C-alpha positions as CSV (number, residue, x, y, z in Angstrom):
1,X,200.6,130.6,103.5
2,X,202.2,130.2,107.1
3,X,201.2,127.1,108.6
4,X,202.1,125.6,111.9
5,X,203.7,122.5,110.6
6,X,206.0,124.7,108.5
7,X,207.4,126.3,111.4
8,X,206.9,123.7,114.0
9,X,210.6,122.2,114.1
10,X,212.0,125.9,114.1
11,X,209.9,126.5,117.3
12,X,210.9,123.4,118.9
13,X,214.7,123.8,117.9
14,X,214.9,127.4,119.4
15,X,213.1,126.2,122.6
16,X,215.7,123.7,123.1
17,X,218.5,126.5,122.5
18,X,217.1,129.2,124.4
19,X,218.9,130.8,127.3
20,X,218.1,133.9,129.1
21,X,221.0,136.3,128.8
22,X,223.0,136.4,132.2
23,X,222.5,140.3,132.3
24,X,218.4,139.6,132.4
25,X,218.0,137.1,134.8
26,X,216.8,139.2,137.4
27,X,214.5,141.2,135.0
28,X,213.1,137.9,133.7
29,X,212.5,136.5,137.3
30,X,210.8,139.7,138.4
31,X,208.6,139.7,135.3
32,X,207.8,136.0,135.8
33,X,206.9,136.4,139.5
34,X,204.4,139.0,138.6
35,X,202.9,136.7,135.9
36,X,202.4,134.0,138.6
37,X,201.0,136.4,141.3
38,X,198.1,136.5,138.7
39,X,197.8,132.7,138.5
40,X,194.1,132.9,140.1
41,X,192.7,135.3,137.8
42,X,194.1,133.7,134.7
43,X,193.0,130.2,135.9
44,X,189.3,131.5,135.9
45,X,189.9,132.2,132.1
46,X,191.3,128.7,131.6
47,X,188.2,127.2,133.2
48,X,186.2,129.2,130.5
49,X,188.2,128.8,127.5
50,X,190.6,126.0,128.1
51,X,193.5,128.2,127.2
52,X,196.5,127.7,129.9
53,X,196.8,130.1,132.5
54,X,200.4,130.8,131.9
55,X,199.5,131.5,128.0
56,X,197.1,134.0,129.3
57,X,199.8,135.5,131.6
58,X,202.2,135.8,128.5
59,X,199.9,137.9,126.3
60,X,199.1,139.9,129.4
61,X,202.3,141.1,130.0
62,X,203.3,141.8,126.2
63,X,199.8,143.8,125.6
64,X,199.5,145.8,128.8
65,X,202.2,144.9,131.2
66,X,199.9,142.8,133.7
67,X,197.4,145.9,133.9
68,X,194.1,144.2,134.9
69,X,192.1,147.2,134.0
70,X,192.8,146.8,130.5
71,X,191.4,144.4,127.4
72,X,193.6,141.5,126.6
73,X,193.1,141.8,122.7
74,X,194.8,145.2,122.4
75,X,195.5,146.7,126.1
76,X,192.8,149.6,125.9
77,X,190.7,150.0,129.1
78,X,188.0,147.8,130.1
79,X,185.7,150.6,130.5
80,X,185.1,151.9,126.9
81,X,184.7,150.5,123.6
82,X,188.0,149.6,122.0
83,X,189.0,152.2,119.3
84,X,191.7,150.1,118.0
85,X,191.8,146.6,116.3
86,X,189.7,144.8,117.4
87,X,187.4,147.7,117.3
88,X,184.2,148.1,118.7
89,X,185.0,145.5,121.9
90,X,183.3,146.2,125.1
91,X,183.1,147.7,127.7
92,X,183.6,144.9,129.8
93,X,182.9,144.5,133.4
94,X,186.1,142.2,134.3
95,X,189.6,141.5,132.7
96,X,188.2,137.8,132.5
97,X,185.3,139.0,130.2
98,X,187.7,140.8,128.1
99,X,190.2,138.0,127.7
100,X,187.6,135.4,126.9
101,X,186.2,137.9,124.1
102,X,190.0,138.3,122.7
103,X,190.6,134.5,123.0
104,X,187.3,134.1,121.0
105,X,188.3,136.3,118.3
106,X,191.7,134.6,117.9
107,X,190.0,131.0,117.6
108,X,191.7,129.8,120.8
109,X,188.7,128.4,122.4
110,X,188.3,124.6,122.0
111,X,191.9,124.2,120.8
112,X,193.5,121.3,122.1
113,X,197.4,121.6,121.0
114,X,199.3,123.5,123.7
115,X,202.6,122.2,123.1
116,X,205.5,124.5,123.3
117,X,205.8,124.5,119.6
118,X,202.0,125.5,119.2
119,X,202.3,128.3,122.0
120,X,204.8,129.8,120.5
121,X,203.1,129.7,117.4
122,X,200.2,131.3,118.7
123,X,202.2,134.2,120.5
124,X,203.6,135.1,117.2
125,X,200.4,135.1,115.4
126,X,199.4,137.6,118.2
127,X,202.0,139.9,117.3
128,X,202.6,139.3,113.7
129,X,205.2,137.2,111.2
130,X,206.9,140.2,109.7
131,X,210.3,139.1,111.6
132,X,210.6,135.9,109.1
133,X,210.7,138.0,106.1
134,X,213.6,139.9,107.7
135,X,215.6,136.7,108.9
136,X,215.1,138.0,112.5
137,X,213.9,136.0,115.3
138,X,210.8,137.7,116.7
139,X,211.6,139.8,119.9
140,X,208.0,139.5,120.7
141,X,209.2,135.7,121.8
142,X,213.1,135.7,122.1
143,X,213.7,139.3,123.6
144,X,216.2,139.1,126.2
145,X,217.5,135.7,125.3
146,X,220.6,134.3,123.2
147,X,218.2,133.8,120.2
148,X,217.7,137.5,119.7
149,X,220.4,140.4,119.1
150,X,224.2,140.6,119.3
151,X,226.4,139.1,119.8
152,X,224.8,135.5,119.0
153,X,221.7,136.5,116.9
154,X,220.8,139.3,114.7
155,X,219.0,142.2,115.8
156,X,216.0,144.3,114.3
157,X,212.7,145.8,115.0
158,X,209.8,147.4,113.5
159,X,210.0,150.6,115.1
160,X,206.7,151.6,113.7
161,X,204.1,150.3,111.4
162,X,206.0,148.9,108.2
163,X,209.2,150.5,109.0
164,X,212.1,148.1,110.1
165,X,215.3,149.1,111.6
166,X,217.8,146.4,111.4
167,X,220.1,147.9,113.8
168,X,217.5,148.7,116.7
169,X,217.4,146.0,119.6
170,X,214.1,145.6,121.5
171,X,214.9,145.9,125.3
172,X,211.5,144.4,126.3
173,X,211.8,140.8,127.2
174,X,210.3,138.3,125.2
175,X,207.3,135.9,125.8
176,X,209.2,132.9,125.5
177,X,212.2,134.1,128.0
178,X,209.4,134.8,130.6
179,X,208.0,131.4,130.1
180,X,211.4,129.9,130.5
181,X,211.8,131.8,134.1
182,X,208.0,130.8,135.0
183,X,209.0,127.0,134.6
184,X,211.9,127.5,137.0
185,X,209.6,129.2,139.6
186,X,206.4,127.4,139.5
187,X,206.6,123.4,139.2
188,X,203.0,123.0,138.3
189,X,203.5,124.4,134.7
190,X,203.8,121.7,132.2
191,X,204.3,121.8,128.4
192,X,203.1,118.4,127.5
193,X,200.1,119.7,126.0
194,X,200.1,117.9,122.6
195,X,196.9,116.9,121.1
196,X,195.5,113.6,122.0
197,X,194.4,112.6,118.6
198,X,197.3,113.2,115.8
199,X,196.4,115.1,112.8
200,X,193.5,117.0,114.7
201,X,192.6,120.1,113.0
202,X,192.9,123.5,115.3
203,X,190.4,126.3,115.3
204,X,192.8,128.8,113.7
205,X,194.1,126.2,111.2
206,X,190.3,125.7,110.1
207,X,189.8,129.5,109.5
208,X,192.9,129.8,107.7
209,X,191.6,129.1,104.2
210,X,189.0,131.9,104.6
211,X,191.5,134.2,105.9
212,X,193.8,133.4,102.7
213,X,190.9,134.1,100.3
214,X,190.2,137.3,102.1
215,X,193.8,138.4,102.1
216,X,193.8,137.5,98.2
217,X,190.6,139.5,97.6
218,X,191.6,142.7,99.4
219,X,195.1,142.6,97.5
220,X,193.1,142.6,94.2
221,X,191.3,145.6,95.6
222,X,194.5,147.4,96.1
223,X,195.2,146.7,99.7
224,X,198.1,149.1,100.7
225,X,200.5,147.7,101.8
226,X,200.2,144.5,100.1
227,X,198.9,141.9,102.4
228,X,200.8,138.6,103.1
229,X,198.7,135.8,101.9
230,X,199.4,133.6,104.8
231,X,196.2,132.7,106.3
232,X,197.1,134.6,109.7
233,X,194.7,137.5,110.3
234,X,197.3,139.7,112.0
235,X,197.7,143.5,112.2
236,X,198.1,144.0,109.0
237,X,195.3,142.2,107.7
238,X,193.2,143.4,110.3
239,X,194.0,146.9,109.6
240,X,193.1,146.3,105.8
241,X,189.6,145.0,106.8
242,X,189.3,148.0,108.9
243,X,189.9,150.5,106.1
244,X,187.5,148.1,103.7
245,X,184.6,148.3,106.2
246,X,185.0,152.3,106.6
247,X,184.9,152.6,102.9
248,X,182.0,150.5,102.6
249,X,179.7,151.6,105.4
250,X,180.0,148.5,107.4
251,X,180.4,148.2,111.1
252,X,184.3,148.7,111.7
253,X,185.7,146.2,113.5
254,X,188.7,145.0,111.6
255,X,187.5,141.3,112.2
256,X,186.1,139.0,109.2
257,X,182.6,138.6,110.2
258,X,180.1,136.9,107.9
259,X,178.8,140.6,106.5
260,X,182.5,141.6,105.4
261,X,183.4,138.4,104.0
262,X,180.2,138.6,102.0
263,X,180.8,142.3,101.1
264,X,184.6,141.7,100.5
265,X,183.7,138.5,97.8
266,X,180.9,140.6,96.0
267,X,183.2,143.5,95.7
268,X,186.1,141.4,93.8
269,X,183.4,140.2,91.2
270,X,182.6,142.1,87.7
271,X,180.9,145.2,88.5
272,X,180.6,144.5,92.0
273,X,182.3,147.6,93.5
274,X,180.6,148.5,97.0
275,X,179.2,152.0,97.6
276,X,179.0,153.6,101.0
277,X,176.2,152.5,103.0
278,X,174.8,149.8,100.5
279,X,172.7,147.6,102.4
280,X,175.2,147.6,105.2
281,X,172.8,147.7,107.9
282,X,170.8,144.9,106.4
283,X,174.1,142.7,106.1
284,X,174.7,143.5,109.7
285,X,171.2,142.4,111.0
286,X,171.3,139.2,109.0
287,X,174.9,138.5,110.3
288,X,173.5,138.9,113.8
289,X,170.6,136.7,113.3
290,X,172.9,134.1,111.8
291,X,175.3,134.1,114.7
292,X,172.3,133.3,116.9
293,X,170.9,130.3,114.8
294,X,174.4,129.2,113.9
295,X,175.7,126.3,116.4
296,X,178.8,127.6,118.8
297,X,182.1,127.6,117.3
298,X,180.6,128.1,113.8
299,X,182.7,130.3,111.2
300,X,181.7,132.9,108.8
301,X,178.9,132.8,105.8
302,X,180.5,133.4,102.9
303,X,177.8,134.3,100.0
304,X,177.1,131.0,97.8
305,X,176.2,131.3,94.0
306,X,172.9,130.0,93.8
307,X,171.0,130.8,90.1
308,X,167.6,132.4,89.7
309,X,164.7,132.6,92.1
310,X,165.1,128.9,93.2
311,X,164.3,128.5,96.9
312,X,166.6,126.2,98.9
313,X,164.9,122.7,99.1
314,X,166.1,122.4,102.9
315,X,164.4,124.3,105.6
316,X,167.6,124.6,107.7
317,X,167.8,128.3,108.9
318,X,171.5,128.4,108.1
319,X,171.3,127.6,104.3
320,X,168.3,130.1,104.1
321,X,170.3,132.8,105.7
322,X,173.2,132.0,103.3
323,X,171.1,132.5,100.4
324,X,169.7,135.6,101.7
325,X,173.4,136.9,101.7
326,X,174.0,135.7,98.3
327,X,170.8,137.6,97.2
328,X,172.0,140.8,98.8
329,X,175.6,140.5,97.5
330,X,175.0,139.5,94.0
331,X,172.8,142.1,92.6
332,X,172.3,142.5,89.1
333,X,170.9,145.7,88.6
334,X,173.0,148.8,89.8
335,X,171.2,151.4,92.1
336,X,170.9,154.8,90.4
337,X,172.3,157.9,91.5
338,X,174.1,158.2,95.1
339,X,173.2,155.4,97.3
340,X,172.1,155.9,100.8
341,X,170.3,153.6,103.4
342,X,167.1,154.8,102.2
343,X,167.3,153.6,98.5
344,X,165.1,150.7,97.8
345,X,166.5,147.5,96.5
346,X,165.5,146.4,92.8
347,X,162.0,144.9,93.0
348,X,162.9,141.4,91.8
349,X,165.8,141.4,94.2
350,X,163.3,142.5,97.3
351,X,160.8,139.8,95.9
352,X,163.5,137.1,96.5
353,X,164.3,138.3,99.8
354,X,160.8,138.3,100.9
355,X,159.9,134.9,99.2
356,X,162.9,133.6,101.6
357,X,161.7,135.4,104.6
358,X,158.5,133.9,104.0
359,X,160.2,130.4,103.9
360,X,162.3,131.3,106.8
361,X,158.7,132.2,108.9
362,X,156.5,129.8,107.3
363,X,152.8,130.6,106.0
364,X,151.8,130.5,109.6
365,X,154.4,133.2,110.8
366,X,155.8,130.3,112.7
367,X,159.8,130.0,112.5
368,X,161.1,126.8,111.1
369,X,161.2,124.1,113.5
370,X,164.5,123.5,115.4
371,X,166.3,119.9,116.3
372,X,164.0,119.8,119.7
373,X,160.7,120.7,118.2
374,X,161.2,118.8,114.9
375,X,162.5,115.8,116.3
376,X,159.6,113.8,115.2
377,X,159.3,115.5,111.9
378,X,157.9,118.8,110.3
379,X,154.5,117.5,110.6
380,X,154.0,116.2,114.2
381,X,156.3,119.0,115.2
382,X,153.9,121.7,113.9
383,X,150.8,119.8,115.2
384,X,152.4,119.7,118.8
385,X,154.3,123.3,118.5
386,X,153.1,125.3,121.2
387,X,150.9,122.5,122.9
388,X,153.6,120.0,124.3
389,X,153.9,121.3,127.6
390,X,150.0,122.1,128.3
391,X,149.5,118.5,127.1
392,X,152.1,116.7,129.1
393,X,151.2,118.9,132.5
394,X,147.5,117.8,131.8
395,X,148.0,114.2,130.9
396,X,150.1,113.9,134.2
397,X,147.3,115.4,136.4
398,X,144.6,113.0,134.3
399,X,146.7,109.8,134.9
400,X,147.4,110.5,138.3
401,X,143.8,111.0,139.2
402,X,142.9,108.1,137.3
403,X,145.3,105.9,138.9
404,X,143.8,106.6,142.5
405,X,140.3,105.8,141.2
406,X,139.1,102.3,142.5
407,X,137.7,100.1,139.3
408,X,134.1,100.6,139.8
409,X,132.3,100.4,136.5
410,X,129.0,100.0,138.1
411,X,128.9,103.2,140.1
412,X,127.1,106.0,138.5
413,X,128.0,109.6,137.2
414,X,131.8,110.7,137.0
415,X,132.9,107.9,139.4
416,X,131.6,105.3,137.1
417,X,133.0,106.7,133.8
418,X,136.4,107.1,135.4
419,X,136.1,103.5,136.8
420,X,135.2,102.1,133.3
421,X,138.4,103.8,131.9
422,X,140.7,102.2,134.5
423,X,139.1,99.0,134.3
424,X,139.6,99.0,130.6
425,X,143.1,100.0,130.9
426,X,144.8,98.0,133.4
427,X,148.1,99.3,134.5
428,X,147.2,102.9,133.0
429,X,149.7,105.0,135.2
430,X,152.8,102.6,134.5
431,X,153.0,103.6,130.9
432,X,150.6,107.0,130.5
433,X,152.7,108.7,133.4
434,X,156.1,108.6,131.8
435,X,154.8,109.4,128.7
436,X,153.1,112.7,129.9
437,X,156.2,113.5,131.8
438,X,158.4,113.2,128.8
439,X,156.0,115.3,126.9
440,X,156.4,118.2,129.3
441,X,160.0,117.7,129.4
442,X,159.9,118.0,125.5
443,X,157.8,121.1,125.7
444,X,160.1,122.9,128.0
445,X,163.0,122.2,125.9
446,X,161.3,123.3,122.8
447,X,160.5,126.5,124.5
448,X,164.2,127.2,125.8
449,X,165.1,126.2,122.0
450,X,162.9,129.2,120.8
451,X,164.3,131.3,123.4
452,X,167.9,130.7,122.4
453,X,167.0,131.3,119.0
454,X,165.0,134.6,119.7
455,X,162.0,132.9,118.0
456,X,159.8,132.7,120.9
457,X,156.2,134.7,120.7
458,X,156.1,138.2,122.3
459,X,154.1,138.0,125.9
460,X,150.7,138.9,125.5
461,X,149.3,142.1,126.6
462,X,147.3,142.1,129.8
463,X,144.9,144.8,130.9
């Protein structure tokens, strides 16, 4: 497994020794100036993702030579859905939108460590770690410097997929060489981006264990060429994932989404060979629903093994969806004949799925309460579900009305009734109004939560 810690000292040493070759200084400065010219756009991306603007500029140079009409993840046009890994992205309205999507896929959003070593690690991961196995410094980083190519260093290049030519010298400038030139032209660039807290796990490190398991599983399923089990979802791994998705009726993205992780896991189990179209639409829809419910930053949903027909004790929607994945991906009875999307699932399996969906929706057809609506527990939450806003507004109006009434219990009619209430509860508005306003705010937040989860009731049809 390739880890940042194992390569950190190498990156720091290379950066300390890096020099741009004398014959490439003018080229490096010209590229650096182009990168700096796009600073305003890259800074928009930095504000949205936390990724330093100069890191975005380096990726943009290598992927599409600073063309702002392309998708940062692979250099394809923004105006059509991407056809190479990552597939199925876009179209995007702006370069910024596409870049945010690309960085989300790479697990860069939320990262805190932007030291020089970590940046070089991420840049190389963007292209792949194949050069390490050849004993060559990657030209993606070091092209045009003394660290790549003769006379100071070894040459070599992957001239096409899986084909390495040890005598070929990549003429394109490396990202580390360009960053070196940018530092000399823009004094605002600082490379002191180490995390505030030592030992903090970065997002891509957190996802590495899942990637390793999937690489191992794909190798057992006959990935060709075999994948390096390094925990990096690089070009080879994504190509293998794409082939698996194509062969098994899944959405072809090349990405390890929840449906794909579940399908790969099932395919490696005894008797678990996938057949084309086998429940792939159900898996995809469940994955989409799970992504809506899962908090931001959440990872994939591997299928947990849970025996029998026992429903999970928790009412947590994510646990229930994971149980659904488990049921769908661990069938015990094979479907006879060719499998098509219209083939019914086995009766017992379908019953379990229906039971779980009933648990998700409750007996009354209402979704499980979220954190806002269930803040005071299921009983009170369900009692007030759909009523909090109306009660709060009504309570505020009544409190305001009572507060304006002079205490006259001796009066007759409605005035006497209101006067009796006011005199019986002195200082009514001082505590009733805040409670009513708080109930109104709670109701509004609850409705926003339902809309975010996609569980809000449909609008009523009016004549």
